[in-house]
KOLMITI-215561 format. One record per atom (N, C-alpha, C): residue number from 0; atom name; x, y, z. Coordinates in nm, 3 decimals, m for minus. Example, Ala and Ser with C-alpha at 12.3 -4.5 7.8 and 13.67 -1.06 7.14 Angstrom:
2
(0; 'N'; (1.319; m0.569; 0.780)) (0; 'CA'; (1.230; m0.450; 0.780)) (0; 'C'; (1.320; m0.330; 0.780)) (1; 'N'; (1.285; m0.225; 0.708)) (1; 'CA'; (1.367; m0.106; 0.714)) (1; 'C'; (1.290; 0.003; 0.787)) 
# end
This chain:
139
(0; 'N'; (m6.953; m2.186; m3.542)) (0; 'CA'; (m6.827; m2.231; m3.652)) (0; 'C'; (m6.746; m2.099; m3.674)) (1; 'N'; (m6.644; m2.071; m3.645)) (1; 'CA'; (m6.567; m1.974; m3.678)) (1; 'C'; (m6.460; m2.029; m3.764)) (2; 'N'; (m6.450; m1.948; m3.926)) (2; 'CA'; (m6.351; m1.951; m3.992)) (2; 'C'; (m6.194; m1.876; m3.983)) (3; 'N'; (m6.111; m1.935; m4.039)) (3; 'CA'; (m5.964; m1.887; m3.990)) (3; 'C'; (m5.970; m1.737; m4.092)) (4; 'N'; (m5.923; m1.616; m4.002)) (4; 'CA'; (m5.878; m1.483; m4.102)) (4; 'C'; (m5.744; m1.508; m4.140)) (5; 'N'; (m5.731; m1.567; m4.280)) (5; 'CA'; (m5.591; m1.586; m4.275)) (5; 'C'; (m5.499; m1.441; m4.245)) (6; 'N'; (m5.562; m1.307; m4.339)) (6; 'CA'; (m5.493; m1.163; m4.322)) (6; 'C'; (m5.481; m1.169; m4.198)) (7; 'N'; (m5.534; m1.169; m4.107)) (7; 'CA'; (m5.513; m1.115; m4.001)) (7; 'C'; (m5.482; m1.198; m3.849)) (8; 'N'; (m5.423; m1.352; m3.907)) (8; 'CA'; (m5.346; m1.436; m3.806)) (8; 'C'; (m5.233; m1.421; m3.715)) (9; 'N'; (m5.207; m1.413; m3.662)) (9; 'CA'; (m5.101; m1.353; m3.530)) (9; 'C'; (m5.037; m1.493; m3.521)) (10; 'N'; (m4.941; m1.489; m3.461)) (10; 'CA'; (m4.800; m1.540; m3.367)) (10; 'C'; (m4.895; m1.571; m3.221)) (11; 'N'; (m4.935; m1.715; m3.187)) (11; 'CA'; (m4.986; m1.664; m3.058)) (11; 'C'; (m5.175; m1.646; m3.066)) (12; 'N'; (m5.210; m1.629; m3.183)) (12; 'CA'; (m5.338; m1.637; m3.220)) (12; 'C'; (m5.430; m1.743; m3.135)) (13; 'N'; (m5.520; m1.748; m3.108)) (13; 'CA'; (m5.573; m1.870; m3.040)) (13; 'C'; (m5.755; m1.885; m3.060)) (14; 'N'; (m5.755; m2.006; m3.132)) (14; 'CA'; (m5.922; m2.048; m3.151)) (14; 'C'; (m5.943; m2.143; m3.052)) (15; 'N'; (m6.066; m2.164; m2.993)) (15; 'CA'; (m6.149; m2.253; m2.905)) (15; 'C'; (m6.271; m2.265; m2.928)) (16; 'N'; (m6.294; m2.413; m2.907)) (16; 'CA'; (m6.439; m2.470; m2.923)) (16; 'C'; (m6.439; m2.587; m2.863)) (17; 'N'; (m6.621; m2.567; m2.801)) (17; 'CA'; (m6.668; m2.727; m2.750)) (17; 'C'; (m6.700; m2.811; m2.859)) (18; 'N'; (m6.579; m2.915; m2.868)) (18; 'CA'; (m6.617; m3.049; m2.906)) (18; 'C'; (m6.734; m3.163; m2.889)) (19; 'N'; (m6.712; m3.140; m2.733)) (19; 'CA'; (m6.857; m3.200; m2.721)) (19; 'C'; (m6.895; m3.205; m2.608)) (20; 'N'; (m7.012; m3.193; m2.558)) (20; 'CA'; (m7.062; m3.174; m2.435)) (20; 'C'; (m7.145; m3.312; m2.322)) (21; 'N'; (m7.104; m3.356; m2.283)) (21; 'CA'; (m7.154; m3.420; m2.215)) (21; 'C'; (m7.189; m3.565; m2.292)) (22; 'N'; (m7.042; m3.630; m2.329)) (22; 'CA'; (m7.034; m3.700; m2.403)) (22; 'C'; (m7.114; m3.830; m2.321)) (23; 'N'; (m7.164; m3.908; m2.446)) (23; 'CA'; (m7.297; m4.053; m2.403)) (23; 'C'; (m7.252; m4.148; m2.395)) (24; 'N'; (m7.294; m4.234; m2.353)) (24; 'CA'; (m7.239; m4.388; m2.413)) (24; 'C'; (m7.251; m4.439; m2.542)) (25; 'N'; (m7.356; m4.351; m2.594)) (25; 'CA'; (m7.427; m4.423; m2.701)) (25; 'C'; (m7.295; m4.363; m2.772)) (26; 'N'; (m7.257; m4.241; m2.814)) (26; 'CA'; (m7.170; m4.177; m2.859)) (26; 'C'; (m7.084; m4.266; m2.892)) (27; 'N'; (m7.000; m4.344; m2.784)) (27; 'CA'; (m6.875; m4.367; m2.757)) (27; 'C'; (m6.900; m4.514; m2.799)) (28; 'N'; (m6.985; m4.611; m2.771)) (28; 'CA'; (m7.083; m4.732; m2.873)) (28; 'C'; (m7.063; m4.682; m3.016)) (29; 'N'; (m7.145; m4.612; m3.056)) (29; 'CA'; (m7.132; m4.549; m3.216)) (29; 'C'; (m6.988; m4.546; m3.288)) (30; 'N'; (m6.900; m4.492; m3.198)) (30; 'CA'; (m6.784; m4.461; m3.253)) (30; 'C'; (m6.720; m4.639; m3.251)) (31; 'N'; (m6.735; m4.700; m3.199)) (31; 'CA'; (m6.673; m4.829; m3.185)) (31; 'C'; (m6.757; m4.953; m3.295)) (32; 'N'; (m6.901; m4.932; m3.335)) (32; 'CA'; (m6.939; m4.974; m3.450)) (32; 'C'; (m6.861; m4.917; m3.576)) (33; 'N'; (m6.869; m4.738; m3.553)) (33; 'CA'; (m6.810; m4.709; m3.703)) (33; 'C'; (m6.625; m4.765; m3.775)) (34; 'N'; (m6.619; m4.756; m3.588)) (34; 'CA'; (m6.418; m4.789; m3.631)) (34; 'C'; (m6.386; m4.921; m3.665)) (35; 'N'; (m6.512; m5.024; m3.570)) (35; 'CA'; (m6.506; m5.163; m3.556)) (35; 'C'; (m6.395; m5.189; m3.464)) (36; 'N'; (m6.373; m5.105; m3.389)) (36; 'CA'; (m6.260; m5.118; m3.267)) (36; 'C'; (m6.377; m5.148; m3.149)) (37; 'N'; (m6.372; m5.254; m3.121)) (37; 'CA'; (m6.513; m5.321; m2.970)) (37; 'C'; (m6.436; m5.326; m2.870)) (38; 'N'; (m6.334; m5.316; m2.844)) (38; 'CA'; (m6.223; m5.370; m2.745)) (38; 'C'; (m6.332; m5.318; m2.587)) (39; 'N'; (m6.339; m5.433; m2.538)) (39; 'CA'; (m6.432; m5.413; m2.421)) (39; 'C'; (m6.423; m5.284; m2.285)) (40; 'N'; (m6.296; m5.210; m2.295)) (40; 'CA'; (m6.267; m5.132; m2.246)) (40; 'C'; (m6.377; m5.020; m2.250)) (41; 'N'; (m6.400; m5.020; m2.439)) (41; 'CA'; (m6.504; m4.894; m2.438)) (41; 'C'; (m6.625; m4.921; m2.477)) (42; 'N'; (m6.672; m5.064; m2.455)) (42; 'CA'; (m6.802; m5.133; m2.503)) (42; 'C'; (m6.828; m5.149; m2.393)) (43; 'N'; (m6.820; m5.219; m2.311)) (43; 'CA'; (m6.861; m5.350; m2.196)) (43; 'C'; (m6.834; m5.290; m2.083)) (44; 'N'; (m6.934; m5.227; m2.020)) (44; 'CA'; (m6.954; m5.206; m1.859)) (44; 'C'; (m6.849; m5.280; m1.756)) (45; 'N'; (m6.940; m5.409; m1.784)) (45; 'CA'; (m6.900; m5.502; m1.656)) (45; 'C'; (m6.769; m5.544; m1.674)) (46; 'N'; (m6.675; m5.503; m1.785)) (46; 'CA'; (m6.560; m5.565; m1.816)) (46; 'C'; (m6.510; m5.466; m1.756)) (47; 'N'; (m6.506; m5.328; m1.855)) (47; 'CA'; (m6.411; m5.234; m1.755)) (47; 'C'; (m6.408; m5.171; m1.663)) (48; 'N'; (m6.500; m5.222; m1.578)) (48; 'CA'; (m6.567; m5.199; m1.443)) (48; 'C'; (m6.482; m5.306; m1.299)) (49; 'N'; (m6.531; m5.400; m1.353)) (49; 'CA'; (m6.550; m5.584; m1.285)) (49; 'C'; (m6.384; m5.627; m1.299)) (50; 'N'; (m6.362; m5.653; m1.410)) (50; 'CA'; (m6.237; m5.707; m1.491)) (50; 'C'; (m6.091; m5.590; m1.475)) (51; 'N'; (m6.137; m5.500; m1.551)) (51; 'CA'; (m6.017; m5.394; m1.587)) (51; 'C'; (m6.005; m5.291; m1.473)) (52; 'N'; (m6.125; m5.263; m1.375)) (52; 'CA'; (m6.082; m5.172; m1.236)) (52; 'C'; (m6.129; m5.066; m1.258)) (53; 'N'; (m6.162; m5.032; m1.390)) (53; 'CA'; (m6.182; m4.847; m1.431)) (53; 'C'; (m6.316; m4.836; m1.366)) (54; 'N'; (m6.357; m4.693; m1.329)) (54; 'CA'; (m6.477; m4.652; m1.315)) (54; 'C'; (m6.603; m4.632; m1.406)) (55; 'N'; (m6.573; m4.672; m1.505)) (55; 'CA'; (m6.656; m4.689; m1.630)) (55; 'C'; (m6.570; m4.724; m1.766)) (56; 'N'; (m6.632; m4.758; m1.864)) (56; 'CA'; (m6.616; m4.752; m1.983)) (56; 'C'; (m6.550; m4.586; m2.064)) (57; 'N'; (m6.491; m4.613; m2.125)) (57; 'CA'; (m6.408; m4.473; m2.180)) (57; 'C'; (m6.400; m4.490; m2.301)) (58; 'N'; (m6.367; m4.350; m2.373)) (58; 'CA'; (m6.406; m4.308; m2.485)) (58; 'C'; (m6.249; m4.364; m2.569)) (59; 'N'; (m6.249; m4.420; m2.698)) (59; 'CA'; (m6.128; m4.418; m2.793)) (59; 'C'; (m6.058; m4.311; m2.809)) (60; 'N'; (m5.931; m4.300; m2.799)) (60; 'CA'; (m5.857; m4.216; m2.799)) (60; 'C'; (m5.867; m4.153; m2.939)) (61; 'N'; (m5.865; m4.236; m3.065)) (61; 'CA'; (m5.931; m4.155; m3.198)) (61; 'C'; (m6.040; m4.114; m3.217)) (62; 'N'; (m6.167; m4.137; m3.127)) (62; 'CA'; (m6.287; m4.060; m3.071)) (62; 'C'; (m6.218; m3.890; m3.069)) (63; 'N'; (m6.142; m3.918; m2.952)) (63; 'CA'; (m6.131; m3.758; m2.935)) (63; 'C'; (m6.022; m3.695; m3.057)) (64; 'N'; (m5.944; m3.782; m3.078)) (64; 'CA'; (m5.876; m3.693; m3.205)) (64; 'C'; (m5.943; m3.681; m3.283)) (65; 'N'; (m6.057; m3.757; m3.332)) (65; 'CA'; (m6.135; m3.691; m3.427)) (65; 'C'; (m6.218; m3.576; m3.376)) (66; 'N'; (m6.296; m3.553; m3.287)) (66; 'CA'; (m6.355; m3.410; m3.254)) (66; 'C'; (m6.277; m3.304; m3.234)) (67; 'N'; (m6.108; m3.303; m3.233)) (67; 'CA'; (m6.039; m3.237; m3.221)) (67; 'C'; (m6.044; m3.187; m3.346)) (68; 'N'; (m5.984; m3.262; m3.438)) (68; 'CA'; (m5.963; m3.307; m3.576)) (68; 'C'; (m6.065; m3.193; m3.658)) (69; 'N'; (m6.196; m3.245; m3.627)) (69; 'CA'; (m6.328; m3.132; m3.697)) (69; 'C'; (m6.300; m2.992; m3.647)) (70; 'N'; (m6.277; m2.968; m3.500)) (70; 'CA'; (m6.281; m2.805; m3.445)) (70; 'C'; (m6.177; m2.735; m3.541)) (71; 'N'; (m6.074; m2.846; m3.555)) (71; 'CA'; (m5.889; m2.773; m3.696)) (71; 'C'; (m5.973; m2.725; m3.859)) (72; 'N'; (m6.061; m2.845; m3.901)) (72; 'CA'; (m6.109; m2.815; m4.038)) (72; 'C'; (m6.241; m2.764; m4.024)) (73; 'N'; (m6.299; m2.740; m3.956)) (73; 'CA'; (m6.382; m2.631; m3.921)) (73; 'C'; (m6.341; m2.482; m3.939)) (74; 'N'; (m6.191; m2.482; m3.849)) (74; 'CA'; (m6.107; m2.316; m3.825)) (74; 'C'; (m6.065; m2.300; m3.999)) (75; 'N'; (m6.024; m2.391; m4.030)) (75; 'CA'; (m5.931; m2.354; m4.138)) (75; 'C'; (m5.994; m2.396; m4.262)) (76; 'N'; (m6.080; m2.433; m4.288)) (76; 'CA'; (m6.125; m2.494; m4.394)) (76; 'C'; (m6.104; m2.663; m4.439)) (77; 'N'; (m6.204; m2.688; m4.507)) (77; 'CA'; (m6.195; m2.804; m4.572)) (77; 'C'; (m6.072; m2.838; m4.659)) (78; 'N'; (m6.010; m2.974; m4.669)) (78; 'CA'; (m5.891; m2.964; m4.742)) (78; 'C'; (m5.732; m2.848; m4.761)) (79; 'N'; (m5.771; m2.801; m4.609)) (79; 'CA'; (m5.636; m2.715; m4.586)) (79; 'C'; (m5.535; m2.744; m4.438)) (80; 'N'; (m5.606; m2.869; m4.387)) (80; 'CA'; (m5.525; m2.893; m4.298)) (80; 'C'; (m5.447; m3.011; m4.360)) (81; 'N'; (m5.306; m2.974; m4.345)) (81; 'CA'; (m5.165; m3.081; m4.422)) (81; 'C'; (m5.115; m3.169; m4.313)) (82; 'N'; (m5.129; m3.163; m4.178)) (82; 'CA'; (m5.062; m3.211; m4.068)) (82; 'C'; (m5.116; m3.210; m3.944)) (83; 'N'; (m5.149; m3.322; m3.886)) (83; 'CA'; (m5.209; m3.325; m3.720)) (83; 'C'; (m5.172; m3.499; m3.670)) (84; 'N'; (m5.126; m3.455; m3.542)) (84; 'CA'; (m5.092; m3.564; m3.466)) (84; 'C'; (m5.083; m3.510; m3.324)) (85; 'N'; (m5.086; m3.612; m3.234)) (85; 'CA'; (m5.077; m3.604; m3.114)) (85; 'C'; (m5.034; m3.712; m3.026)) (86; 'N'; (m5.105; m3.664; m2.894)) (86; 'CA'; (m5.056; m3.810; m2.754)) (86; 'C'; (m5.226; m3.827; m2.713)) (87; 'N'; (m5.223; m3.930; m2.672)) (87; 'CA'; (m5.386; m3.932; m2.549)) (87; 'C'; (m5.330; m3.888; m2.419)) (88; 'N'; (m5.377; m3.795; m2.335)) (88; 'CA'; (m5.301; m3.801; m2.237)) (88; 'C'; (m5.361; m3.843; m2.102)) (89; 'N'; (m5.513; m3.906; m2.129)) (89; 'CA'; (m5.603; m3.929; m2.005)) (89; 'C'; (m5.733; m3.933; m2.050)) (90; 'N'; (m5.764; m4.044; m2.010)) (90; 'CA'; (m5.906; m4.109; m2.039)) (90; 'C'; (m6.030; m4.013; m2.066)) (91; 'N'; (m6.126; m4.053; m2.132)) (91; 'CA'; (m6.240; m3.937; m2.137)) (91; 'C'; (m6.362; m4.046; m2.103)) (92; 'N'; (m6.436; m4.011; m2.001)) (92; 'CA'; (m6.541; m4.082; m1.957)) (92; 'C'; (m6.659; m4.051; m2.002)) (93; 'N'; (m6.799; m4.129; m2.045)) (93; 'CA'; (m6.897; m4.036; m2.043)) (93; 'C'; (m6.961; m3.958; m1.938)) (94; 'N'; (m6.990; m3.846; m1.989)) (94; 'CA'; (m7.077; m3.725; m1.898)) (94; 'C'; (m6.923; m3.627; m1.945)) (95; 'N'; (m6.830; m3.646; m1.991)) (95; 'CA'; (m6.740; m3.561; m1.995)) (95; 'C'; (m6.772; m3.420; m2.107)) (96; 'N'; (m6.749; m3.345; m2.094)) (96; 'CA'; (m6.736; m3.220; m2.155)) (96; 'C'; (m6.600; m3.152; m2.240)) (97; 'N'; (m6.564; m3.197; m2.349)) (97; 'CA'; (m6.429; m3.100; m2.403)) (97; 'C'; (m6.414; m3.020; m2.495)) (98; 'N'; (m6.291; m2.936; m2.470)) (98; 'CA'; (m6.271; m2.814; m2.536)) (98; 'C'; (m6.153; m2.813; m2.601)) (99; 'N'; (m6.171; m2.807; m2.715)) (99; 'CA'; (m6.054; m2.811; m2.756)) (99; 'C'; (m5.984; m2.663; m2.818)) (100; 'N'; (m5.849; m2.659; m2.828)) (100; 'CA'; (m5.785; m2.495; m2.837)) (100; 'C'; (m5.655; m2.531; m2.932)) (101; 'N'; (m5.650; m2.398; m3.008)) (101; 'CA'; (m5.555; m2.453; m3.118)) (101; 'C'; (m5.503; m2.337; m3.129)) (102; 'N'; (m5.357; m2.324; m3.078)) (102; 'CA'; (m5.275; m2.166; m3.050)) (102; 'C'; (m5.208; m2.132; m3.162)) (103; 'N'; (m5.168; m2.049; m3.242)) (103; 'CA'; (m5.089; m2.032; m3.361)) (103; 'C'; (m4.952; m2.028; m3.310)) (104; 'N'; (m4.861; m2.145; m3.347)) (104; 'CA'; (m4.729; m2.132; m3.269)) (104; 'C'; (m4.582; m2.079; m3.354)) (105; 'N'; (m4.620; m2.144; m3.525)) (105; 'CA'; (m4.519; m2.059; m3.614)) (105; 'C'; (m4.612; m2.000; m3.754)) (106; 'N'; (m4.581; m1.921; m3.790)) (106; 'CA'; (m4.632; m1.852; m3.933)) (106; 'C'; (m4.534; m1.867; m4.042)) (107; 'N'; (m4.560; m1.880; m4.136)) (107; 'CA'; (m4.505; m1.899; m4.281)) (107; 'C'; (m4.536; m1.825; m4.388)) (108; 'N'; (m4.445; m1.775; m4.497)) (108; 'CA'; (m4.532; m1.724; m4.622)) (108; 'C'; (m4.473; m1.735; m4.704)) (109; 'N'; (m4.501; m1.812; m4.847)) (109; 'CA'; (m4.441; m1.840; m4.949)) (109; 'C'; (m4.485; m1.828; m5.060)) (110; 'N'; (m4.429; m1.757; m5.137)) (110; 'CA'; (m4.533; m1.727; m5.287)) (110; 'C'; (m4.680; m1.698; m5.255)) (111; 'N'; (m4.663; m1.601; m5.142)) (111; 'CA'; (m4.839; m1.552; m5.131)) (111; 'C'; (m4.918; m1.658; m5.069)) (112; 'N'; (m4.842; m1.775; m5.007)) (112; 'CA'; (m4.911; m1.852; m4.935)) (112; 'C'; (m4.833; m1.914; m4.811)) (113; 'N'; (m4.999; m1.875; m4.720)) (113; 'CA'; (m4.984; m1.854; m4.563)) (113; 'C'; (m5.012; m2.012; m4.509)) (114; 'N'; (m4.879; m2.039; m4.428)) (114; 'CA'; (m4.874; m2.171; m4.375)) (114; 'C'; (m4.886; m2.134; m4.243)) (115; 'N'; (m4.943; m2.239; m4.130)) (115; 'CA'; (m4.907; m2.225; m3.978)) (115; 'C'; (m4.966; m2.343; m3.913)) (116; 'N'; (m4.841; m2.331; m3.829)) (116; 'CA'; (m4.833; m2.466; m3.743)) (116; 'C'; (m4.899; m2.400; m3.618)) (117; 'N'; (m4.974; m2.548; m3.553)) (117; 'CA'; (m5.065; m2.483; m3.437)) (117; 'C'; (m5.060; m2.600; m3.340)) (118; 'N'; (m5.051; m2.562; m3.220)) (118; 'CA'; (m5.013; m2.638; m3.078)) (118; 'C'; (m5.169; m2.637; m3.056)) (119; 'N'; (m5.184; m2.782; m3.018)) (119; 'CA'; (m5.350; m2.818; m3.033)) (119; 'C'; (m5.347; m2.887; m2.888)) (120; 'N'; (m5.492; m2.838; m2.840)) (120; 'CA'; (m5.479; m2.907; m2.674)) (120; 'C'; (m5.639; m2.953; m2.719)) (121; 'N'; (m5.687; m3.056; m2.592)) (121; 'CA'; (m5.809; m3.069; m2.556)) (121; 'C'; (m5.826; m3.095; m2.430)) (122; 'N'; (m5.931; m3.048; m2.351)) (122; 'CA'; (m5.918; m3.022; m2.187)) (122; 'C'; (m6.059; m3.109; m2.153)) (123; 'N'; (m6.095; m3.139; m2.072)) (123; 'CA'; (m6.224; m3.187; m2.014)) (123; 'C'; (m6.260; m3.064; m1.921)) (124; 'N'; (m6.387; m3.064; m1.868)) (124; 'CA'; (m6.451; m2.984; m1.767)) (124; 'C'; (m6.368; m2.963; m1.649)) (125; 'N'; (m6.290; m3.037; m1.625)) (125; 'CA'; (m6.230; m3.036; m1.505)) (125; 'C'; (m6.057; m2.979; m1.547)) (126; 'N'; (m6.064; m2.898; m1.688)) (126; 'CA'; (m5.944; m2.807; m1.687)) (126; 'C'; (m5.801; m2.924; m1.754)) (127; 'N'; (m5.806; m3.049; m1.742)) (127; 'CA'; (m5.735; m3.200; m1.731)) (127; 'C'; (m5.696; m3.205; m1.881)) (128; 'N'; (m5.596; m3.198; m1.926)) (128; 'CA'; (m5.577; m3.252; m2.078)) (128; 'C'; (m5.550; m3.375; m2.118)) (129; 'N'; (m5.681; m3.410; m2.180)) (129; 'CA'; (m5.689; m3.494; m2.271)) (129; 'C'; (m5.602; m3.586; m2.388)) (130; 'N'; (m5.600; m3.452; m2.483)) (130; 'CA'; (m5.510; m3.482; m2.586)) (130; 'C'; (m5.425; m3.369; m2.610)) (131; 'N'; (m5.297; m3.402; m2.665)) (131; 'CA'; (m5.178; m3.285; m2.637)) (131; 'C'; (m5.150; m3.300; m2.783)) (132; 'N'; (m5.099; m3.237; m2.891)) (132; 'CA'; (m5.083; m3.228; m3.015)) (132; 'C'; (m5.046; m3.149; m3.086)) (133; 'N'; (m5.031; m3.108; m3.221)) (133; 'CA'; (m4.987; m3.015; m3.351)) (133; 'C'; (m5.087; m3.039; m3.422)) (134; 'N'; (m5.082; m2.956; m3.562)) (134; 'CA'; (m5.134; m2.956; m3.681)) (134; 'C'; (m5.091; m2.828; m3.765)) (135; 'N'; (m5.076; m2.840; m3.909)) (135; 'CA'; (m5.039; m2.729; m4.031)) (135; 'C'; (m5.167; m2.704; m4.089)) (136; 'N'; (m5.141; m2.622; m4.096)) (136; 'CA'; (m5.221; m2.575; m4.221)) (136; 'C'; (m5.178; m2.484; m4.317)) (137; 'N'; (m5.256; m2.482; m4.438)) (137; 'CA'; (m5.169; m2.390; m4.583)) (137; 'C'; (m5.365; m2.322; m4.569)) (138; 'N'; (m5.298; m2.188; m4.682)) (138; 'CA'; (m5.365; m2.101; m4.691)) (138; 'C'; (m5.459; m2.155; m4.820)) 
# end
């Protein structure tokens, strides 16, 4: 985990971290239990493949967003993230590894407090974007 250097942050600065390696079916099912979202597309292999036509179950979008959010809070610190959102652009399958990237898109300083806006992208091991979003943090 690398913490942000508020004094050295610049427009275009990039922070990147692997948020999951080899996502397991167990992790997807555990998230279903934690979130209460037991949609069979995420939990039932037979339904996902035979009824819905997918190659497998796939991760909840909010699981991917949560992993991405953890990268951000690890970077900027607890309680400093003021805004975070985005959209899910592709399924995440068991076996995928994901890397999240936060790029400084804007900087502001008011009364000695630095605020930073980030463009956020999470990609799988093939370089495909699975989540695209934004975040803001304050010093």
